[in-house]
Structures are given as structure tokens and as C-alpha cells.
N, C-alpha and C positions, 0 to 999 in steps of 0.2 A: 422740753420738746426734743424727741429723738431725731437725729439727722438721717435723712434717707441715705441708704448705702450708695456709694459712688459707683456708677456703671463703668465697668472695664470693657475693653474691646471684646473679651471673650463672652461676657454676659450680654453684650449688646447685640451679638449675632443671634438671629432667630433661626430656629430649625425649620427647614422647608417641610411643609405638610405634604404627604403623598397625595397624588391625584385621587379623587373619589371615584370608585368603581361605578360604571353606568348601571350595574345591577341594583346598587343601592338607590340610585335615582329612580329606577323602574319601580322598586318597592314603595318609594315615597309617593309616586304618581298614583299607583294602585290604591294606596291608603287614602289618598285625598279625592279619589274619583267617585266614591259612593257607588261603586258598581258600574259606572259608565266609563268604559275603557276604549280609547281610540286605538283600534287594532293596527292601523297604519303607523301611528306614532310609536306603538309598542314594538312593532317589527323593526323600525329604525333604531330604537333604543337597544334592541338585542343585537343588531348589526354592530352598533357602537361597542357593545360589550365584547363581541368576538374580536373586533379590531384592537380594543384595549388589552384583552388578554394576550393576543398574539404579539403586540408591541412590548408588553411587560416581559413575556417569555424571551423575546429577542434580546432585550436589554440584559436580562439575567444571564443569557448564554454568553454575551460579549464579556460581561464582568467575570463569569466563571472561567472563560478561556484566557482572559488576561491574567487572572490569578494563577492558572495552570502554567502559563508560559513564564510567569515571574520566577517560578521555582520548578523548572522542568526536570523530569527524571533523566539520569545519565544511563544510557543504554550501552552496556559493555558488550563487546563482541565475545560471545561465550563459546564459540566453536572454532576449532582449528582444522584446516584441510592441508594435507601435505602429500605431494606426489612429485617424483623426480627432483628437480632443483627448485620447485615452486612450493612455497608455504605461505599461507595467509590465514587471517582470522575473520570470522563474520558473525553477525548476530542472528540467531535462529528466530523463526517466526514466533515460537513459543515465548522466547525471552522478550521480543519486542512487544508482543501483546500484553504479557504479564506486567512489564514495567509501566507501559503507557496506561493500561486500564486501571491499575492500582492508583496511579497519580490522578487520572481523570475522575475516578469515583470520589475522591476527596472534595471535589468541587461540584458534585452532582451531575457529572457527565458520564456517558457510556458510549462505546463504539460497537458497530455491528457491520457485517458485510452482506452484500447481495450479489449473486453471480447469475449472469444471463448470457445466452448466445447472441452473437451479432451475425445475422445472416450474410451469406456471400453476395457480392455484387458482381457486376460485369467486369470490374477491374480488380477486385480484392477477394481473397478467400474468406471463408467463415472464421470468425474470431471468438474469443472469450472475453467478456467484459466483467470486471469486478468493480463494484461501487462501495466505498467505505462511507458510512454515516456516523456522525457524532451527534448525540441527542442529549439535551439538558432535561432535568426532572420536570421542568415547567412546560416541556413540549416542543421547544424550538430545536431544529436540527439543521446541520449543514453537511454537504457531501461532496465527494470528488470521485471521478471514475477514470480507469485506465483499461485499455483493451489490447490484446495481442493474440497472435496465432498460437495454437497448441504447440508445446515444446516437443518436437519430434526428433531431437538429438538423441544419439545412442540407439538402443533397441527397445525403447519404451512402447508398451501397448497403448491403445487409445485412452484408457482410463488414466494411465500414468502420465501421458502427455498433458491431459487436461489438469490433473492434480498438480504437476510441476508448474504450469503457467498460473493457476489459481493461487498457489502459495506465493509465487514471485510477486504477483500483483497485489495480494493482500498486504504483504509487508510494506510495499512502496506506497500504496494508497493511504495506509495509516500513518506512515512517517510524513507523507506529503501534507495530509490534512492537519496534523499537529505541528508541522514545521520543525520536526526533530531530526537528528542525525545520530548515527552510532559511533562509538568511540573505541579506540584500542585500550586494552587493559594497560595500566601504568603501574609498574612495580618500583618506580623511583619516587617522583614527587608525590603521587597519590598515596603510595605506601606510607609516606611520612605525614599524611593528613592534608596535603596540599591538593587543591583542585585546579585543573586547567582553566585558563580564562574563558569566560563565556563569550562566544562569538556567534552573531546571528547567522543562521544558515541562509543560503541564497533562496530566493523565491523561485516558483516554477518558471517565470519569465526570465529570470537571471540565469537559471540553469540552461534555458534554451540558448541564450547567447554564449554561455560557456561551452556548450556542445558544438556550436558553430565554430568556435575557435579551435576546439580539439580536432575537429575534422579537417580543418584547413592547415594546421601546423604539420609539416612533414615529419614522419616518424621512421626510424630504422625498420628493416624487414622483421616481421614477427613481433613488432612492438606497437604500442599505441600510446597516445597522450592520456595521462591520468587526469580526469576532469576534476578530481578533488584537489590535486596539487595546483592546477590552474586556478581554481577558485581561491585557494589559500595564498598563492603568490599575488594575485590581483588585490586581495583584501589587505595583505601585508604591505603592499606598496602604496595603496591609495585609501585604505579603510573603506573601500567600496567594491562591489561586484560590478561586472559589466551590466549596464542597465538600459543601453540604447544601441540600436542596430548600427548607427553611424560611427560608434566608437569601436566596433568589432574589427574593421580592417587594420587600424593602427595597432590594436592589441595583438593581432595575428603577426604583424611584422615584428613587433617587440619580442614575442615568444620565439619566432623563427630565427632571430638573430642571437638568441640566448645560447650560451654553452652550459646547459644544465642537464647532464645525463639522467639525473633522478626524476626528470619530468616524464620519462617514459617507463612503461611497465609492460610485461609480456601480454600479448593480445590473446588471452585465454577464452575469448567469447566463442560460443558455439556458432555453427552456421545459421541456426535459427535466430540468434541475437543479432548477428550481422545483417541477416535478411530483413529483420524488423528495425534495423538502424538503432538498436539499443546500445547505451554506453557500457553495459555490463556492470557486474559488481563482484563481491568476494565469492559468490556462488557460481560464477561463470567457469565453465569447464569446456575445453576444446572437444570436438567430436571424437577425436582419437582416444582421449581419456575416458569419455563417456562410453564409447564402444568397449573399451577394456573392462570398465567397471560392470557394464551390463553383461559381458561375457562371463566374468567371474561369478556374477549372481544368478544368471538365467541359463548359461551354457550357450554354445554355438548353435547355429541353426541346424547343422548336420547331427547335433546331439539330441535333438528333440525326438522323443519317442512317439511314433504314430499311434493312432487309436487301435484298439484290439481288433475291432470288427469293421469289415467293408462290405457294403451291399453292392453286388454286381449289377442289380437292376437299376438303382438310382444313384450309385456312387456315394451314398451317405456313409460317413465314418462315425463310429461311436464306441463308447466304452460301457455305458450303462444300458441294460436291456431288461425286458420283461420275459421274453423267451429267448434262449441263447441262439436259436437257429432262425429267428424272425426279425426282420428290420423294423424298428419302431416307427420309421417314417412312411414307408410304402407297404409294410406288412407282408412283403414277399419273403420267401425262405431261401432265397438264393444268396447266402451270406458266406463270407470267407472269415475264418477265425485265424488271425495271424499268429496266435500263440499256440495253436493246435500242433501236436506232435506230428511230424511228417512220417 
């Protein structure tokens, strides 16, 4: 008589069977109904099916995001900006999206943006809103939105103003939704195959408290408190970021009493970023620098060449015409050709 195999702890564990889909139950009810189907009951079963699928999709999304964050991509700052005595690196939008989307796709996730105008109110001007959405292949998605005024620094036209703000918000909504940050290139430890220790980035709420601290700590003229350094110092000291408003006054006093010149960086924010109360980033450029760059690219206002034709009847200026001596707007022939030989 053979002995029964002894059950070990591993063999004793039973695998949990997945919950049966309500659509299977519907099929079984139809099979047993002999053509007599309770439509009300069937409708309830279909509602159960929809809720079941939505719940399964949500769970799959959570699992996929957890896997993504367990091995997040390292986004290296791939661009260098240098002017005067200022030099810094930043991650371009193309680099941010390429790194993140490649890693997201490995877990069945994808990202997309939606841009929409925010109408002006009695107290605020019209803004641009960018919404970033991350979607799982099973259909569940989550999103976050940021809005800001068009970037009117420098001599940008309306399209350039909108494009600058959209690019700015696209980068930050994607980073915020994935909980990632950009890193400086490292030719020392990383070049030898060593990676910097993984540190959890602050949440949106924690960044809010960090910004409150940065605004309250006195800074020398032309300088501002670096929010990233404040976050790093807080985490280094306590292994935590500021997470409660009650702790903020004490942390402000702590930083105010510090003798750490490296806490301050040049305030290169544009007037638009200051007006919007934005902390700024590596792309921040003061208006004087933006004006210089715009002048080099587009020329000064007094260098703009006027249109060739001017209609004396309606003051319409134009270059393209059907008939050289006829205004295309009012069709009169009282036209001045500015390039005509005197």
C-alpha cells in the first residue's frame, strides 16, 4: 500500500480562482431560460458586467503603475543653456516623453494630452489648460491638469506665447502624473556603472508646503530659494518632506537661521512666471534675456519691413494682390505702392 505524499506548506496553499465574469452568468441564465428571459434581470446583469469590467481595469491599472514605478526610467537633462555667467542643464519635452512613454508601454500604459482654453473671469485673465491622461490597455485612465497664462515674455507672437505655455505644462503634467523627476548627467559614479540612490520625489501636496517655505525664507537681491535644495535638505535631515502646514513655520525658522549660500540660485524667472507665482525651472529666462534672443531671431520693431501696398481709402496694408492698382479689401484703386520708383 503506497503512502500518500506528505503535504508541504507549498502544496497546501490553494490558488485563488478569479471571480467569474457576470457575462458568463448571463449566458448560463439564457441557456436555462428556454426562451423566457427576464429583461429587467438581464439589464441588472449587464450593469454588473460593466461594473465588473471597470473594476478589473482599475485593478490592472494600479498593478501596471506599481510595476512602472518599481523600475522608473531615469530622465537625464539632455540640453544645456548658457548665457553670461549662468549655465544650466534641462530635460527637453521630447526627451521626457520618449523616456516615459517607452517605459509606460512596457506595462500596457500610454499617455496623451488635451489642451483647452480657460475663459476669462471677472478677476482672472483667460488661461490655457493642459490635461495629461495615462490610459491602460484595459481602458482605465487617470489624469491631472495645470493651467497658466500665455507666456508673453520677450517678443513672442500669440501663437508662440500659447506654444511656450503648452510645452511647459505638458512636461510638468506628465512628470507630475508619473511621479518622476529629471536628473543631472553624472560622469563620475554613473560613468563607473553606479546609479544614484532612489529617493521618492515629493507629492504635489508636499511641493506646495515646500513652495510656502521658499517664499518665506529671505533671499539676497536677484536670488531666490531653490525648491529642489529645500526638498533635498529636508529629506536628508528627517527622511521626510514637509507634509503638514503646522510644521511649515518651524522649518522656515530653521532655514532662515542657516548659513548655506548654496541654498540660493539666481532668480531667472520671467515676469510671466513671477506673475503666475510659479517656482520656475531650468527653462526659466529673465525678460531681458528673452528680449535679446527675440531681437536676434526676429529683429527690432523698427527693422520690420512694412507691407508694399497701402490703400488710401480704407488704410488696408497688403503684399499679395490680384490687380496691382486695386485694393483687395475695398476694391478701390486709390493705392500707394511703397516700392514704386519716385
